C-alpha positions in Angstrom: -20.1 23.1 6.9 -16.5 21.5 7.0 -14.2 22.4 4.3 -12.7 19.2 2.4 -9.1 19.9 1.7 -7.9 20.2 -1.9 -5.7 17.5 -1.4 -8.0 15.1 -0.4 -9.9 15.9 -3.4 -6.9 15.4 -5.8 -6.0 12.3 -3.8 -9.5 10.7 -3.7 -9.7 11.3 -7.4 -6.5 9.6 -8.1 -7.0 6.7 -6.0 -10.7 6.5 -7.3 -9.1 6.0 -10.7 -6.8 3.5 -9.8 -9.3 1.6 -7.6 -11.7 2.1 -10.8 -9.2 0.9 -13.5 -8.0 -2.4 -11.4 -11.5 -3.6 -11.0 -12.5 -2.9 -14.3 -9.3 -5.0 -15.8 -11.1 -7.9 -14.3 -13.9 -7.5 -16.6 -12.8 -5.8 -19.7 -9.3 -4.4 -21.2 -9.2 -3.0 -24.8 -7.2 -6.1 -25.9 -5.6 -9.3 -24.0 -2.9 -8.1 -21.7 -1.3 -11.5 -22.0 -1.7 -11.9 -25.9 1.0 -11.6 -28.1 1.2 -9.8 -31.5 4.5 -10.0 -33.3 3.4 -7.5 -35.9 3.2 -4.6 -33.4 6.2 -5.4 -31.6 7.5 -2.2 -30.0 5.1 0.2 -32.1 4.1 3.4 -30.0 1.4 5.3 -28.8 -1.2 5.5 -31.9 0.4 3.3 -33.8 -0.8 -0.1 -31.9 -3.3 1.5 -29.0 -3.3 4.0 -26.8 0.0 3.5 -25.2 1.6 1.3 -28.1 2.8 -2.2 -27.9 5.8 -4.0 -26.0 8.7 -6.0 -26.9 6.3 -9.0 -27.9 3.3 -6.9 -29.1 1.3 -7.1 -26.0 -1.0 -4.0 -25.7 0.5 -1.9 -23.0 -2.7 -0.1 -21.8 -4.2 -3.4 -21.2 -0.9 -4.4 -19.5 -1.3 -1.3 -17.3 -4.8 -1.8 -16.3 -4.0 -5.6 -15.6 -0.7 -4.7 -13.7 -2.8 -2.1 -11.5 -5.1 -5.1 -10.2 -1.9 -7.0 -9.1 0.0 -4.2 -7.8 -3.1 -3.0 -5.6 -4.3 -6.2 -4.5 -0.9 -7.4 -3.2 -0.1 -3.6 -1.9 -3.6 -4.0 -0.1 -3.3 -7.3 1.3 0.0 -6.9 2.8 -1.0 -3.3 4.1 -4.2 -5.3 6.0 -2.4 -8.0 7.2 0.9 -6.0 8.2 -1.7 -3.0 9.9 -3.7 -5.7 11.6 -1.0 -7.3 13.4 0.8 -4.2 13.8 -2.2 -2.4 15.4 -2.5 -5.3 17.5 0.7 -5.3 19.1 0.7 -1.3 19.5 -2.9 -1.5 21.4 -1.9 -4.1 23.5 1.3 -2.5 24.2 -0.7 0.4 25.1 -2.9 -1.2 27.3 -0.6 -3.2 29.3 2.5 -1.4 29.6 5.5 -2.4 31.6 7.8 -5.3 30.6 5.5 -6.3 27.5 5.5 -2.5 26.1 9.7 -2.7 26.2 9.4 -6.0 24.4 7.2 -5.0 21.8 9.5 -1.8 21.2 12.6 -3.9 20.7 10.9 -6.6 18.5 9.7 -3.3 16.1 13.1 -1.9 16.2 14.4 -5.3 14.7 11.8 -5.3 12.2 12.7 -1.8 11.0 16.0 -3.2 10.3 15.0 -5.5 7.6 13.5 -3.7 4.7 10.8 -5.3 2.3 13.4 -5.6 -0.3 15.9 -7.6 1.6 13.0 -9.7 3.4 11.6 -11.0 -0.1 15.1 -11.8 -1.3 15.7 -13.9 2.3 12.2 -15.4 1.6 12.2 -15.8 -2.2 15.3 -17.9 -1.3 13.1 -20.2 0.9 9.7 -19.9 -0.7 10.4 -18.7 -4.3 9.6 -15.7 -5.9 6.0 -15.1 -6.0 2.8 -12.8 -5.0 2.9 -14.5 -1.6 6.3 -14.0 -0.9 5.7 -10.1 -2.0 2.7 -10.1 0.4 4.8 -11.7 3.7 7.6 -9.2 2.7 5.7 -6.1 2.3 3.2 -7.4 5.2 6.3 -7.6 7.9 7.8 -4.3 7.2 4.1 -2.7 7.8 4.0 -4.2 11.4 6.0 -1.8 13.1 4.8 1.1 11.4 1.4 0.4 12.4 2.4 -1.0 15.9 4.0 2.5 16.5 1.3 4.7 15.3 -1.3 2.8 17.1 0.5 2.7 20.4 1.1 6.4 20.4 -2.4 7.2 19.5 -3.6 4.6 22.0 -1.7 6.0 24.8 -3.0 9.7 24.3 -6.7 7.6 25.0 -5.9 5.9 28.0 -5.0 9.3 29.7 -8.5 10.4 29.1 -10.9 11.0 31.8 -13.5 8.3 30.2 -10.9 5.7 30.4 -10.8 6.1 34.1 -14.9 6.3 34.4 -14.7 2.9 32.5 -12.0 1.2 34.7 -14.2 2.3 37.9 -17.2 0.8 36.2 -15.1 -2.6 36.2 -14.5 -2.9 32.6 -10.9 -4.7 31.7 -8.3 -3.7 29.4 -9.6 -5.6 26.5 -13.4 -4.5 26.5 -12.0 -0.8 27.0 -9.6 -1.2 24.1 -12.3 -2.7 21.9 -15.0 -0.4 23.1 -13.3 3.2 23.3 -9.7 2.7 22.0 -9.9 1.6 19.1 -12.8 3.6 17.6 -11.2 6.6 18.8 -7.7 5.9 16.8 -9.9 4.9 13.7 -8.8 8.1 11.8 -5.1 7.9 12.5 -5.4 4.0 11.3 -7.2 4.8 8.1 -4.7 8.0 7.1 -1.5 5.3 7.8 -3.5 2.6 5.8 -3.9 5.1 3.1 -0.2 6.0 2.9 1.0 2.9 3.7 -0.8 1.2 0.8 0.9 3.7 -1.4 4.5 2.4 -0.1 3.5 -1.2 -0.9 2.5 -0.6 -4.4 5.9 1.1 -4.6 7.6 -1.8 -2.7 5.7 -4.5 -4.8 6.8 -2.5 -8.0 10.6 -2.8 -6.5 10.4 -6.3 -5.7 8.7 -7.7 -9.4 11.7 -5.3 -11.1 14.1 -7.5 -9.0 12.4 -11.0 -10.1 11.3 -11.5 -6.5 7.4 -10.5 -7.2 4.9 -11.8 -9.5 6.2 -14.3 -12.3 5.2 -13.8 -15.7 2.7 -13.8 -17.6 0.8 -12.3 -14.8 1.0 -8.3 -15.4 2.9 -6.2 -13.2 4.3 -2.6 -13.1 7.6 -3.4 -11.7 8.0 -6.4 -14.0 7.2 -4.2 -17.0 9.8 -2.1 -16.2 12.2 -4.6 -15.6 11.0 -6.1 -19.2 11.5 -2.3 -20.9 15.0 -1.7 -19.8 16.9 -2.9 -22.7 14.4 -0.7 -24.8 14.7 2.8 -23.1 16.2 4.4 -26.2 14.2 2.5 -28.8 10.9 2.4 -27.3 10.6 4.8 -24.3 6.8 4.2 -24.1 7.8 1.4 -22.5 9.3 2.5 -19.4 7.2 5.8 -19.2 3.5 4.1 -19.2 4.6 1.9 -15.8 6.7 4.4 -14.5 4.0 6.9 -14.6 1.3 4.7 -13.4 3.6 3.8 -10.4 3.9 7.4 -9.4 0.7 8.3 -10.1 -0.7 5.8 -7.5 1.4 6.5 -4.8 1.1 10.0 -5.3 -2.7 9.6 -5.0 -2.9 7.7 -1.7 0.0 9.6 -0.3 -2.4 12.9 -1.4 -5.4 10.8 0.0 -3.8 10.0 3.2 -2.6 13.8 3.8 -6.2 14.9 3.1 -7.7 12.6 5.5 -4.9 13.7 8.2 -6.0 17.2 7.9 -9.6 16.5 7.7 -9.1 14.7 11.3 -6.5 16.8 12.9 -8.0 18.7 16.1 -5.7 21.5 15.8 -7.6 21.9 12.1 -10.5 21.9 13.7 -10.2 24.3 16.3 -8.5 26.6 13.4 -12.1 26.2 11.7 
């Protein structure tokens, strides 16, 4: 029986908690996350809910739950879009090789030079801050990452004997890619998806912190950190709650990705 790595257990549990609380927030939160109650302003944990209240009396625990839906939704959407485009570029480069492969490699290097925050600032000047700006900026950053991962994994598959047999059977590059290459690199792509989603959550929080992400009153972990800057000494729970939420989300998804890598690593299988 295959032994499941400890990091996969931990990462899966944390990620499940993140996804579960985010989904639950669409149907239920202890309090309305956008409802103000000035009487509870800046009260600490226990005095006004589990995690206290913010500078305008909103329940912090409810904001964390609702903010998780926002951060996770943007990160997953951006990763799916960027991952799909990047994977298409990567497997196409591995299949066609030659000038096309060199051109895509050059484009990937150019995209790597523009981090998501810089991209969001540029897009924000054109489109204005918002969720779509964050998705586009983070998604563009994901493209070269998935392109390189999928290209490297696909090149290994194209050297296998069963690919040569498929070519001899008259199958074209597109059909071979769909039937043989993509199924055999799906594990690597799944690992990368988990890791990049964690980075996407971190990037979304950074963009919201800079005012280039989700606009109020929509809850966002990064926006909560930005709003709490002036209350670090008087109400530290306003900083600690979203900070810990972001750290746990990124940690959980990274552990999940590492655990999936350990589980699907051929060298680990041979050692077992």
